C-alpha positions as CSV (number, residue, x, y, z in Angstrom):
1,M,75.1,105.9,152.2
2,A,73.0,103.0,153.2
3,L,69.9,102.5,151.3
4,D,66.4,101.3,152.3
5,P,66.5,97.6,151.5
6,S,63.0,97.9,149.9
7,A,64.5,100.5,147.5
8,L,67.3,98.4,146.1
9,N,65.6,97.1,143.1
10,T,64.6,100.6,142.2
11,V,67.9,102.1,142.6
12,L,69.5,99.1,140.7
13,T,67.0,99.7,137.8
14,H,68.1,103.4,137.7
15,A,71.7,102.6,137.9
16,E,71.4,100.2,135.0
17,S,69.7,102.8,132.9
18,L,72.5,105.3,133.6
19,H,75.0,102.5,132.8
20,A,73.2,101.7,129.4
21,Q,73.3,105.6,128.6
22,G,77.1,105.7,129.2
23,N,76.9,107.5,132.4
24,L,79.4,105.2,134.1
25,S,80.3,107.6,136.9
26,D,76.8,108.0,138.3
27,A,76.0,104.3,137.7
28,E,79.0,103.3,139.6
29,T,78.0,105.6,142.7
30,L,74.7,104.0,142.8
31,Y,76.1,100.4,142.5
32,R,78.4,101.1,145.5
33,E,75.5,102.6,147.5
34,I,73.6,99.3,146.7
35,L,76.7,97.4,148.2
36,A,76.8,99.6,151.3
37,T,73.4,98.1,152.1
38,D,74.0,94.6,150.7
39,P,77.7,93.7,150.3
40,N,76.8,90.5,148.7
41,H,74.5,91.9,145.9
42,A,75.7,89.9,142.9
43,R,74.2,92.0,140.1
44,A,75.8,95.3,141.4
45,I,79.2,93.5,141.9
46,H,78.8,92.1,138.4
47,N,78.1,95.7,136.9
48,L,80.9,97.2,138.8
49,G,83.2,94.5,137.2
50,V,81.7,95.4,133.7
51,I,82.6,99.3,134.5
52,A,86.1,98.1,135.5
53,L,86.6,96.2,132.3
54,R,85.2,99.3,130.2
55,M,87.8,101.5,132.0
56,G,90.6,99.0,131.2
57,H,91.1,97.9,134.9
58,S,91.5,94.2,134.0
59,A,92.7,93.0,137.5
60,G,89.8,94.6,139.3
61,A,87.3,93.4,136.7
62,E,88.4,89.8,137.0
63,Q,88.2,90.0,140.8
64,L,84.6,91.5,140.8
65,L,83.4,89.1,138.1
66,R,84.7,86.0,139.8
67,R,82.9,87.3,143.1
68,A,79.8,87.8,141.4
69,I,79.9,84.1,140.0
70,V,80.6,82.8,143.5
71,L,77.6,84.7,144.9
72,E,75.3,83.7,141.8
73,P,76.7,80.7,139.8
74,D,73.9,80.7,137.3
75,M,74.7,84.5,136.1
76,A,75.5,83.9,132.4
77,E,76.5,87.4,131.9
78,A,79.2,87.1,134.5
79,Y,80.8,84.3,132.7
80,S,80.6,86.0,129.3
81,N,82.1,89.2,130.7
82,L,84.9,87.2,132.6
83,G,85.6,85.7,129.3
84,L,86.2,89.0,127.8
85,V,88.7,89.9,130.6
86,L,90.5,86.6,130.3
87,A,90.7,86.9,126.4
88,G,92.1,90.3,126.9
89,N,94.7,88.9,129.1
90,G,95.8,86.3,126.5
91,Q,94.1,83.3,128.4
92,A,92.3,82.0,125.5
93,D,91.4,78.5,126.8
94,L,90.0,79.9,130.0
95,A,88.1,82.5,128.1
96,G,86.4,79.8,125.8
97,A,85.6,77.8,128.8
98,C,83.8,80.9,130.3
99,F,81.9,81.6,127.0
100,A,81.0,78.0,126.8
101,Q,79.5,78.1,130.4
102,A,77.6,81.2,129.5
103,V,75.7,79.6,126.6
104,E,75.2,76.5,128.6
105,L,73.3,78.5,131.1
106,R,71.5,80.7,128.4
107,P,71.6,78.9,125.0
108,D,70.0,82.0,123.5
109,Y,72.6,84.4,124.8
110,A,73.8,86.3,121.7
111,D,76.5,88.3,123.2
112,A,78.2,85.3,124.6
113,W,78.0,83.4,121.3
114,S,79.3,86.5,119.6
115,N,82.2,86.8,122.0
116,W,83.1,83.4,121.6
117,A,83.1,83.5,118.0
118,I,85.5,86.6,118.0
119,L,87.8,84.6,120.2
120,E,87.7,81.5,117.8
121,Q,88.1,83.8,114.9
122,S,91.4,85.5,116.4
123,A,92.7,81.9,116.9
124,G,92.3,81.2,113.2
125,H,89.3,78.7,113.8
126,G,87.3,80.3,111.1
127,D,84.7,77.4,110.7
128,V,83.9,77.4,114.4
129,A,83.7,81.3,114.6
130,I,81.2,81.0,111.8
131,S,79.2,78.4,113.7
132,H,79.1,80.7,116.7
133,F,78.1,83.7,114.9
134,R,75.2,81.9,113.3
135,R,74.1,80.9,116.8
136,A,74.4,84.7,118.0
137,R,72.5,85.9,115.0
138,A,69.7,83.3,115.5
139,A,69.3,84.6,119.0
140,N,69.4,88.2,118.0
141,P,68.6,88.5,114.1
142,D,68.1,92.2,114.4
143,N,71.5,93.2,115.6
144,P,73.5,94.6,112.6
145,A,76.8,94.2,114.3
146,I,76.4,90.4,114.8
147,A,75.3,90.1,111.2
148,A,78.2,92.2,110.0
149,N,80.7,90.0,111.9
150,L,79.1,86.8,110.5
151,A,79.5,88.3,107.0
152,A,83.1,89.2,107.7
153,A,84.0,85.6,109.0
154,L,82.3,84.1,106.0
155,I,84.4,86.4,103.6
156,E,87.5,85.5,105.5
157,G,86.6,81.8,104.7
158,D,85.2,80.6,101.5
159,G,81.7,82.0,101.9
160,A,82.1,85.2,100.0
161,V,78.8,84.8,98.2
162,E,76.7,84.6,101.3
163,G,78.9,87.2,103.1
164,V,78.4,89.7,100.5
165,A,74.7,89.1,100.3
166,L,74.4,89.6,104.1
167,L,76.3,92.8,104.0
168,E,74.3,94.2,101.1
169,G,71.2,93.5,103.3
170,L,72.7,95.9,106.0
171,Q,73.8,98.7,103.6
172,D,71.1,101.2,104.7
173,R,72.0,100.6,108.4
174,L,75.9,100.7,108.1
175,Q,76.5,103.3,105.3
176,L,78.7,105.3,107.7
177,V,80.7,102.4,109.0
178,P,84.1,102.0,107.4
179,A,84.5,98.3,108.3
180,F,81.2,97.7,106.5
181,H,82.5,98.9,103.2
182,F,85.8,97.3,103.9
183,N,84.5,93.9,104.5
184,L,82.0,94.1,101.5
185,A,84.9,95.2,99.3
186,K,86.9,91.9,100.4
187,G,83.8,89.7,99.7
188,R,83.4,91.4,96.3
189,L,87.0,90.9,95.6
190,Q,86.8,87.2,96.3
191,K,83.9,87.0,94.0
192,G,85.9,88.5,91.2
193,D,83.7,91.8,91.2
194,L,86.7,94.2,90.9
195,P,84.7,97.4,89.9
196,N,82.3,97.2,92.9
197,S,85.1,96.1,95.2
198,I,87.3,99.2,94.3
199,N,84.1,101.3,94.8
200,S,83.5,99.8,98.2
201,L,87.2,100.3,99.1
202,R,87.1,104.0,98.0
203,Q,84.0,104.5,100.3
204,A,85.8,102.9,103.3
205,I,88.8,105.3,102.6
206,A,86.5,108.2,102.3
207,L,85.1,107.4,105.8
208,D,88.6,106.4,107.2
209,P,91.3,108.1,105.2
210,G,94.1,106.6,107.4
211,S,92.9,102.9,106.9
212,A,96.0,101.2,106.0
213,D,94.3,97.9,105.3
214,A,91.7,99.6,103.2
215,H,94.6,101.4,101.0
216,H,96.6,98.0,100.9
217,T,93.5,96.1,99.6
218,L,92.8,98.8,97.2
219,A,96.2,98.4,95.8
220,H,95.6,94.7,95.2
221,A,92.2,95.3,93.5
222,L,93.4,98.1,91.2
223,L,96.5,96.1,90.3
224,A,94.3,93.1,89.7
225,A,92.1,95.3,87.6
226,G,95.3,96.4,85.5
227,Q,95.3,99.9,86.8
228,L,98.9,100.0,87.6
229,A,99.4,103.8,88.1
230,D,97.0,104.0,90.9
231,G,97.7,100.5,92.2
232,W,101.4,100.9,92.6
233,R,100.8,104.3,94.5
234,E,98.3,102.6,96.9
235,Y,100.7,99.7,97.3
236,E,103.0,102.2,99.4
237,W,100.5,101.6,102.2
238,R,101.5,98.1,102.5
239,W,103.9,98.9,105.4
240,R,101.2,99.9,107.7
241,A,98.7,97.1,106.8
242,K,98.1,94.5,109.5
243,Q,98.9,91.6,107.3
244,F,102.3,93.2,106.3
245,R,104.2,92.2,109.5
246,V,107.8,93.0,108.6
247,P,108.6,96.7,109.0
248,P,110.7,98.5,106.4
249,R,114.3,98.9,106.7
250,D,115.5,102.1,108.3
251,F,118.5,103.3,106.2
252,P,119.3,107.1,106.4
253,I,119.4,107.0,102.5
254,P,117.1,108.8,100.1
255,R,114.4,106.7,98.6
256,W,114.4,106.2,94.9
257,T,111.3,107.6,93.3
258,G,111.7,106.9,89.7
259,G,114.4,109.5,88.8
260,D,117.4,109.2,86.9
261,L,119.7,106.6,88.1
262,V,122.8,107.2,85.8
263,G,126.0,107.0,88.1
264,Q,123.7,106.3,91.1
265,R,124.8,103.8,93.8
266,V,121.5,101.9,94.8
267,L,120.7,99.7,97.7
268,V,117.9,97.4,97.2
269,W,116.6,95.4,100.2
270,S,114.3,92.6,100.5
271,E,110.7,92.4,101.7
272,Q,107.5,90.1,101.7
273,G,107.5,86.3,101.1
274,I,109.9,84.4,99.0
275,G,107.6,84.1,95.9
276,D,107.3,87.9,95.8
277,K,111.1,88.4,96.2
278,L,111.7,86.0,93.2
279,L,109.0,87.8,91.1
280,F,110.4,91.3,91.7
281,A,114.0,90.1,91.4
282,G,113.5,89.8,87.8
283,L,113.7,93.6,87.5
284,L,117.0,93.8,89.1
285,P,118.9,93.4,85.7
286,E,117.0,96.5,84.3
287,L,117.8,98.6,87.4
288,A,121.5,97.6,87.2
289,A,121.5,98.5,83.6
290,Q,120.4,102.0,84.4
291,A,122.4,102.7,87.7
292,G,126.1,103.2,88.4
293,A,126.0,100.4,90.9
294,V,123.4,98.1,92.6
295,T,123.8,96.1,96.0
296,V,120.9,93.8,97.0
297,E,120.3,92.8,100.7
298,I,118.4,89.6,100.6
299,E,117.7,86.8,103.0
300,E,120.7,84.5,103.6
301,R,119.3,81.3,101.8
302,L,118.8,83.3,98.7
303,V,122.4,84.8,98.4
304,G,124.0,82.0,96.4
305,L,121.1,82.0,93.8
306,F,121.3,85.8,93.5
307,E,125.0,85.9,93.2
308,R,124.9,83.4,90.4
309,S,122.0,84.9,88.8
310,F,123.0,88.6,88.9
311,P,126.8,88.5,88.6
312,N,126.8,92.3,88.0
313,I,125.1,93.0,91.3
314,R,126.6,93.0,94.8
315,V,124.6,90.6,97.2
316,I,124.5,90.9,101.0
317,A,122.9,88.7,103.6
318,R,120.0,90.5,105.3
319,R,120.9,90.4,109.1
320,D,119.7,92.2,112.2
321,P,121.7,94.2,113.2
322,V,122.4,95.2,109.6
323,D,125.7,93.9,108.1
324,P,128.4,96.6,108.4
325,A,129.2,96.2,104.8
326,L,126.0,98.2,104.1
327,D,127.5,101.4,105.3
328,P,125.0,104.1,104.1
329,A,127.7,106.4,103.0
330,Q,128.4,103.9,100.1
331,F,125.0,104.6,98.6
332,D,123.0,107.4,97.0
333,L,119.6,106.0,97.0
334,Q,117.7,103.1,98.4
335,A,114.6,101.0,97.2
336,P,112.5,98.1,98.7
337,I,112.3,95.4,96.1
338,G,108.7,95.7,95.9
339,D,109.0,99.3,94.8
340,L,110.9,98.3,91.5
341,A,107.9,97.5,89.4
342,R,106.1,101.0,90.4
343,Y,108.9,102.7,88.3
344,L,110.1,100.1,86.0
345,R,106.6,98.7,85.1
346,P,104.5,101.8,85.7
347,I,101.7,101.1,83.0
348,L,100.4,97.8,81.4
349,A,100.9,99.0,77.9
350,G,104.2,97.7,76.6
351,F,104.8,95.6,79.8
352,R,108.0,93.6,78.9
353,P,108.4,89.9,80.3
354,L,111.4,89.4,82.3
355,G,112.8,86.5,80.4
356,A,114.8,83.6,82.1
357,Y,116.7,85.6,84.9
358,L,117.4,82.9,87.5
359,A,120.4,80.7,87.2
360,A,120.6,77.3,89.1
361,D,123.9,75.6,90.2
362,P,124.6,73.8,86.9
363,A,126.5,71.0,88.6
364,R,123.7,70.2,91.0
365,T,121.2,70.6,88.2
366,R,123.1,68.0,86.0
367,D,123.5,65.6,88.8
368,L,119.8,65.7,89.7
369,R,118.7,65.3,86.1
370,N,120.7,62.3,85.6
371,K,119.4,60.9,89.0
372,Y,115.9,61.3,88.0
373,R,116.3,60.1,84.4
374,T,117.6,56.7,85.5
375,G,118.4,56.0,81.8
376,S,115.0,56.7,80.7
377,E,114.4,59.6,78.1
378,V,110.8,60.3,79.2
379,P,110.0,64.0,80.1
380,L,110.6,65.0,83.6
381,I,107.7,67.3,85.0
382,G,107.7,68.6,88.5
383,I,104.6,69.1,90.6
384,A,103.7,71.2,93.6
385,W,100.1,71.1,95.1
386,A,99.9,71.9,98.7
387,S,99.4,75.2,100.4
388,R,96.9,77.1,102.5
389,P,93.3,77.2,100.9
390,P,92.1,78.3,98.4
391,K,95.6,77.7,96.8
392,G,96.3,74.2,97.6
393,L,94.7,71.0,96.5
394,S,95.1,67.4,97.5
395,L,97.5,65.5,95.3
396,T,94.9,63.2,93.9
397,A,93.0,66.2,92.6
398,F,95.7,66.1,89.9
399,A,95.0,62.6,88.9
400,P,94.0,63.4,85.2
401,I,97.4,65.1,84.7
402,L,99.3,62.6,86.7
403,K,98.0,59.7,84.6
404,L,99.2,61.2,81.3
405,P,101.3,58.4,79.8
406,G,105.0,58.9,79.0
407,V,106.0,61.2,81.9
408,R,108.1,60.8,85.0
409,W,106.7,63.0,87.8
410,V,108.9,64.6,90.4
411,S,107.6,66.2,93.7
412,L,108.6,69.8,94.2
413,Q,106.3,70.0,97.2
414,Y,108.0,71.2,100.4
415,G,107.1,69.9,103.8
416,E,106.5,66.1,104.7
417,R,104.3,64.5,102.1
418,S,105.5,61.0,101.9
419,A,102.3,59.4,102.9
420,E,100.4,61.4,100.5
421,I,102.6,60.7,97.7
422,A,102.6,56.8,98.5
423,E,98.9,56.9,98.5
424,A,98.6,58.6,95.1
425,N,101.3,56.2,93.7
426,R,99.3,53.3,94.9
427,T,95.8,54.4,93.8
428,L,96.8,56.1,90.5
429,G,99.4,53.4,89.6
430,I,102.2,56.0,89.0
431,D,105.5,56.7,90.4
432,I,106.1,60.1,91.7
433,V,109.8,60.6,92.5
434,E,110.3,62.1,96.0
435,D,113.8,63.2,96.6
436,G,114.6,63.2,100.4
437,S,118.0,64.8,99.6
438,I,116.3,68.2,98.8
439,D,114.8,70.3,101.6
440,A,113.1,73.3,99.8
441,I,113.0,75.3,103.0
442,A,116.5,74.8,104.5
443,D,118.3,74.4,101.0
444,F,116.4,76.6,98.7
445,D,119.4,76.7,96.2
446,G,119.0,72.9,96.0
447,S,115.2,73.3,95.3
448,V,116.1,75.7,92.4
449,A,118.5,73.2,91.0
450,Q,115.8,70.3,91.3
451,T,113.4,72.6,89.4
452,A,115.9,73.5,86.8
453,A,116.6,69.7,86.3
454,L,113.1,69.2,85.0
455,D,111.6,69.9,81.5
456,A,108.3,71.5,82.8
457,V,106.4,72.2,85.9
458,V,102.9,71.8,87.0
459,T,102.1,73.8,90.3
460,I,99.7,75.9,92.3
461,Q,100.5,79.5,93.0
462,N,103.4,79.3,95.3
463,A,107.2,79.9,95.2
464,T,107.6,76.9,92.8
465,L,105.6,79.1,90.1
466,Y,108.0,81.9,90.4
467,T,111.1,79.7,90.5
468,A,110.0,77.9,87.4
469,G,109.0,81.2,85.8
470,G,112.3,82.8,86.6
471,L,114.2,79.8,85.2
472,G,112.3,80.0,81.9
473,L,110.7,76.5,82.1
474,P,107.2,75.7,80.6
475,T,105.0,76.1,83.7
476,F,101.3,75.4,84.0
477,A,100.0,77.1,87.1
478,L,96.6,76.5,88.7
479,T,95.6,79.9,90.4
480,P,92.9,80.6,93.1
481,P,89.4,81.9,92.0
482,E,90.0,85.5,93.5
483,P,91.8,87.7,91.1
484,D,95.4,87.9,92.0
485,W,97.2,91.4,91.9
486,R,100.4,89.9,90.6
487,W,98.8,89.0,87.2
488,L,97.7,92.7,86.8
489,G,94.4,91.8,85.2
490,C,95.9,89.5,82.6
491,D,94.7,85.9,81.8
492,H,98.5,85.1,81.5
493,S,101.5,86.0,83.3
494,P,102.9,89.3,82.1
495,W,106.1,88.6,83.8
496,H,106.9,85.4,82.2
497,E,106.6,84.0,78.6
498,T,106.7,80.5,79.7
499,V,104.0,80.6,82.4
500,R,100.4,79.7,81.5
501,L,97.8,80.5,84.2
502,Y,94.6,78.5,84.8
503,R,92.3,80.3,87.1
504,Q,89.8,78.3,89.2
505,D,86.0,78.8,89.1
506,R,84.3,79.7,92.4
507,E,82.4,76.2,91.8
508,G,85.8,74.5,92.1
509,P,89.0,73.5,90.2
510,A,87.6,70.9,87.7
511,A,87.3,73.2,84.6
512,A,90.8,74.8,85.2
513,L,92.3,71.4,85.7
514,A,90.7,70.0,82.6
515,R,92.1,73.0,80.6
516,L,95.5,72.6,82.3
517,T,95.6,68.8,81.6
518,A,94.8,69.4,77.8
519,D,97.4,72.0,77.4
520,V,100.1,69.6,79.2
521,K,99.1,66.8,76.8
522,S,99.4,69.2,73.9
523,W,102.8,70.2,75.1
524,L,103.9,66.7,75.5
525,D,102.6,65.8,71.9
526,Q,104.6,68.7,70.4
527,R,107.8,67.9,72.1
528,P,110.5,66.6,69.6
529,L,111.3,62.8,70.1
């Protein structure tokens, strides 16, 4: 039905009021009545595009929004909403361009800044996202959702203190929002505030009992606080958490839940990153001592190491589809490797270290040691330093350690680091050995032999730490400021007798590096000549 042209603005105002109330059906009817009178009414076309977007009709939404932009090129809202459509279709670059155009037209357009921030955050551009969230909040300081998103982005980066303070200021307005408590918990965890982090996670779970991310984070917080029984139980949620991307193996075999293993044939299958695999693998000899037989399915690059280290355990390479050798009829029980600690280390009291359980290739180890010694009897110490923040540091940050006299340093760092090593050698007047014949990623067995060829290791928290600890080497490890669940609330490694931990302060690594340097020097002074 055509409308009197003089009534269009009144009808549009009423339609937009219905739209804001969520009455999309009646709003759409009125928008279409407007278009029956004025087919080129840009605002009505735009609003129909927004409704189409809301209803999940991406193609129709894009067509309507593009038409609105043609009719009214200065409509910032149309660019922002078109950006949402394009982002949903995976066209991130085009979406970003739309958000940029929206804020160029309206520099104080909070929604466009916020939408652009979310796009950058999903792309892993945390600093850019924080900057855009700040612009959104400056434009709309009373919007709790924008403030909460800024806080979450800060917490995901290195702004836990500011993020927590911002969330705590929103507490009265967001008490019933699970994500508020979850993000507050993550920020408190980064600050090292375990009791309050645990409390916030329990509140998030009370509001959303099925939140796997909250349960998984609670597991880490409980374990970091030394509350193993509850922590290991919550750890079962890891399979459903977003950050745990590898699904569990689907063997039609009963799961081991801590019962008697006498005479049982157990299949253990790998999960998680290589460092965690190496850590939990230290429990395999205890499992094998209790069971009738143990088979381990592990990624192919670890097969040789595991066969050498655990001669009483059958080792099969993990493949997809599953290796026919893993016939379910051969097994009575199965267990993911990450579950072993739940039943073999259920409480912190009496937690037994694992000893030296990894065995490097003896011939390669001997050859590499002779290669690095080059006739000198000075101690060989390996160093690994690079990883994603907050774990990694620059090589030159270790200058006080690297300049200790009477040491031959060997790089254990994976990846291409030649330029960084050359610069450190030049500026510090040292000679770090970089062995191009060892590729820690493609030839992990060679990397283990390289580590075993050394007298000690200085490392950040990465696979080098777990390798050196499993070999029983003196290991000096710089750990991040955030309490890590793997250390179970201890200031030392409960798993390894030879690993010393130096946790960084939130202010930076200087104090931890000073303690680490002093202990390496003391170790050097006490070594027999």
